[in-house]
N, C-alpha and C positions, 0 to 999 in steps of 0.2 A: 384119088377118089375123095369125094366131098359127101360127108354125111350131113344130112339137114335137120334129122331129127331121131329120136329113139323113144318109142313109146309101149309101156306094157300093155299086154293085150290079157284081159281077164275073161274067163268063159264063165257066161251066167246061164240059168236054166230056163229063164222064161223073161218076155219082153216086161211081165211087171218087174221082175228083179231089175231090169235095166232101168226102170223108171224109178224104183227105189234108190239106186245107186246115183241116178240123176239128182235127186233131190238130196241126198246125203251129201255128194262131192260137191252139189250147188252151195250149200251150207260153209264150204270149204273155199268158196270164190270161182270155181270152174262151171262154165257154161256149155250148153249143148251144140256143138258147131256140125254135126252132121248125125243124122239116125234114118239109116234103111228099114229098121223094123226089124232085122236080123243082128245088126251092128250098129253101136253109137259111139261118137267120139266126143268127150269133154275135153274143154281147154281154157285155160288160163286167159282172160280178157287183155291182161297186160303182157303177156309171153304166150302167143300162139303156139311155139313150139313144145311147152309145156302141157301135156296131154296124156288121158288114158282112154283106153277102149275097151267096151263090153261088147261081148259076142255070144249069142245063144248058140249060133252054128255058123260054119263058114259054107254059104250056099255052093260056092263054084269050087271048093278044095276038099281034099279028104279029112282034113284034122283042121282043129282051131289054132292059130298059132299062138306062141307063148310072149312074142315078143315083134315088133314091127319096127324094122330101118329102113327110113326114107334116105335113099341115096340120089345123087346128081344125075348117074348113068346108069342104070339099072340094067342095061345089055351089057356093059363092060363088066359090071360086078359077076353077072352070071355066067359071063364066058371065064372069068377068073376062079369062081367059086367051082364050074365046071370042070375046069382044068385040073383043079387040086384033088378031084376025086371025091369030094364031099357028097354026104347023101341028099340027093335032089327030091323032094316030098312032092313038089307039084312043080311043074315045069312054067317056063316063062310064058305068060300071056297077058293079053289087054282085058282090062275088066269094063263093064258099062257104065261104071260110077267114075271114069274118068282116071285110072291108074294102070300101069302096066308093073305086073310083080311075079315073084315065084317064091316058093318054099324052100329053104334048106334046112338040114338038121345040124344042131352046133355039137360039139366034141361031148358036152354033157346030156345029150338028147334032146335038149329044147327044140321046138319048131320056130324059126325065125321067118318072118314073112317081110321080104326085101323088095320095096318097090320105090317107082318114081311116079308122081302127077304128071299126066300128059297134058300137052297143050296149055 
C-alpha cells in the first residue's frame, strides 16, 4: 500500500474564516491550490504534498473529516478496512471534483478521509 500524502483537515465556520486562513498561512509560504467554496486546500509551492485543508462543511458526507490520507489504490484500502471491521462513516464513492474516497473512524474516534485522485 502506497501513501501519497497525509493532510490535516480543519473545520472552519465560514468562507470568511477560510479567506483569513488563506491570508495567514500565505504569510508562512502556503498558496491556495484548490477552492470549491466549502473546501480549500493550501500547499507549499516547493513541496506540493505539504498541505492544509480547510472545510466549512462536507457537502457530500455526513461529517467533516479530521484527516485526509491519499493512497495509491483506494479500492484495495477500502476492502482491507472493511474486512477489519472498522467503522465506515461514509461508503466509497466517486466525487465530481475528481477523487474517489471513503471515511473511516480510527481507534481514537477521529474520522479519516481516505482518497485517490482519479484520472
